[in-house]
N, C-alpha and C positions, 0 to 999 in steps of 0.2 A: 598552493604554496609554495613558493621558494623554502630550501629546508633553514638558511641565513635567516626570515622572517619569522620560521616556525619556532625558529632559536630565542630570537629577541624578544616576541611577543608569549612566550613559553610560563612565566612564572603572572602576569595579569590574565592569561587564559584559563590558566590552571582557578586561581583564586575566584574569579567570575565564576568558572564554572562551578565549583564549591559553593558559592554565595546563591545560583540558581537553582541546586539542586537540595537546597537546605530554604530559601523561602519560595520553590514553587507551588503553586495548589496542584495537590493532587487530586486527581478526578479518577472516580469508578469506572471500568468496563461498562458499556452500554448493558441494561438488563435485556434480557426473554432469551425464547431457544436460540442455539444456534443450526439449526440446521430446522428445513420445511420444503412447501413445493408453494411454488405462487403462480396465478392464471388460473387456477380450475383443479380437477382433481384425476384429470383423464392421466394418458403415458404422456409423461414430461415431454417433450420438443429436446428439450437441452438441461444437461444435469451439470451443474456448475460448483465448483472448489473455490473459498477462499483461502487464501495463506496469509497470515502476515503478522505482524504487530499492532498498535494500540490503537493504530489508524483504522487499522481493519479489524481490530474488539471491538471499535464504536467510541472509546474514549471521547470524551465531550459533548455527548450527547446521552439521554438518561433510556434510552429504548433502542434494543438492533432493528425495531420498525423505523428510528432515524437514523442509523449509522450506512452501512453501506451495505454488507450482502443482502438483506433483504431487498431494499429498496432495488440494489441493484438486479435483484432476481425478479421483481416485479416489473423496474423496466426494458426489462428482456423479454420477457412472457407477453408486456403489451405491443415489441416491437414483431416476436413472432409468431404472433397469433397463436401461442396454446403454450401448457405447464411450463414453468422450468423450477427442476427442483435442485437446493440449496443447501450448501453445508459450510461452516466456517471453524477453522482454528490458529488461532489468534491469540494473542498475549502479549501485554505490557510488554515493554523491554528489548521485545526479542529482536536479538539480530538475524542476520541468513543463516547463519549455523544455528542457533537455535529453535528456528524453525523449520528447519531439517530435522535437526532430532526429532521436534514436536509432531510431523509428520510421522518420520520413520515409527515410531511409537503410538501414532493414533488408535485407538479403538472403534470398532465401529463406522470402519471409512464405507464413505457408500461410492461405488462408480461415479467418474464423473468425465464429463466431454472437454471440459476447458476448465484449467485454474488460472485466477487470477491473483500474481503475487503480490502486497501491499508489504515491499521492504525496501531497506536503506538509511531512510532518519538515525538509526540507531548505531547501523555501523558509520555513517557518515563523524558521530561523535566520537565514536571510537578512532578514527578517521585510518578502519579498516583500508589494508591496501587493497587499491583496486583488482588485482589479479586474482587475491584469493576470495574478494569476493563474488568476482564474476564466476570461479571455480564454483564455490557452493551454490552459486545461484543454478549452474549446471548438473549439480548435485539433486537439489531440490524439483530440478526439471526430470528429471532422472528418473526419480522417487517417484511422483506421482505418474509417472507414464506407466511406472513397474506397479505400484501397488494399487491406484484407483483407474487404471488404463487411460489417464487423460491425453487427446490431441494435440491439444495446444495451449501454451500458456503465454498468458499476458501478464508482463511484469511492467507498472505501473511506473511512470517518472517520477520522480522526486520532487518532492515538495520546494517553494522557495525559501528555504529557512531563513536564507538573509533578510528578511520581510516578518517572520516574526516576531511579533511585538516581545513576548517574553525575555529574548536575548539582549542583553546590553550591546554594545560597541566598546572592542572589537571583537567580540564573541560570535555576535550575529553574522559579521561581516565574515569572519574564518569559518564556520559553519556553512554560512551560505557559497563560498568558495568549495568546502571539502563535498555538499551536494549535488552541487553542479561539475566537479570530479566526476560523484558516481555517476552521475545522467549520462554525460558523454563516452564514457567508457563501455555503457550498459547501451548506447545509441548504436555505437559501434560495435559491439559484439556480435548485438542480433541483428545487425546485414546481411539480408540474401536468406535468412531461415522461414522455413516456411511454419515451422509448429512452434517457435517462440515469435511474439511481437510485443512492439512498445506502444503502452497507451498513455497517451497525452493527457495531461491536468486539464481541465476547463479553465479560459479565462479569468484571471479575476482582477478585481480592483487595482491601479497603482498605488505605488509606495505601501507602508507598513500594510495587513491586513485588517480590516475592519472588522468590528465587533459583528457577529454573525458568521459572517465568512471564515472566523476562527473562534473555539470556544472562549472561554472565562479565563483558562490559563495560558490565555496566549501562547498554545504553542498548537492544541490539536483543533481539527478543525468545528467546526458550529455547524446547527442546522442549516444553514444556506452552507456553506462547505460541503459535506456533504451531499446537500439533495444534488445542487450542483455538479456532481464529481460521479456520482450514481448515474446522473442524468448522460454525462459525457461518455462513463463507461458501457453503460450501453448501445449508444451510439456505435462507437468505435467497433465492440464486441457483435454485433450484429449485421455492420455492414461487413465484415471480416466475414461470419459464418454463411453471407448471401453470396459473398464472392468464392468462394469456396464448393458452396451449393448453391447456385443458381436457382430461384423457382422458377 
């Protein structure tokens, strides 16, 4: 968005943002364990680390088995034909900088082959400069390599915030543009990288996201959204693994 447009809309956007924060339904993070092994008890074929914000933490569903990390591990185990060990480090409200500090301070951090980074929505809301956001994501990847031995990081694309039912116009339009801005910058930043990839989101119905795809708060994924997201991620990650290590 141009600077004049931001200045002109600033009072309205601030007012709408305050109203949304005050009236929004606050859902808890999904219950359940944040580490485990899917697909059996043999030696894991893949070790997965998921780092991120409220969507990574499963806000919008009741239990981790309905959220992202555990279903993703299960879907990967099916595609890879063997167990997948997984762990989750995620907190509501985290920006990339917060996630980096959480990873740096994480205790009992297990070794991982692949990290999935679910970040960007809170940076879009905060209108974090793209250069700063990308530099923090670089540091996050470097920290995962150093602390967990991660070989590849998959950064998930930002969701279509311009279609979130919770957000009124023009705030919805503005945050949609901010999310698209970060998403485009991330795609360019990752071009040609073998150790860092961009994971696309699954196709969604047109228009404002319907119930099931989005949670009752109108902002986070719902049961359908998480299920389709985990399946789409599993397809991309398993294809990427097979391209590096052909069967």
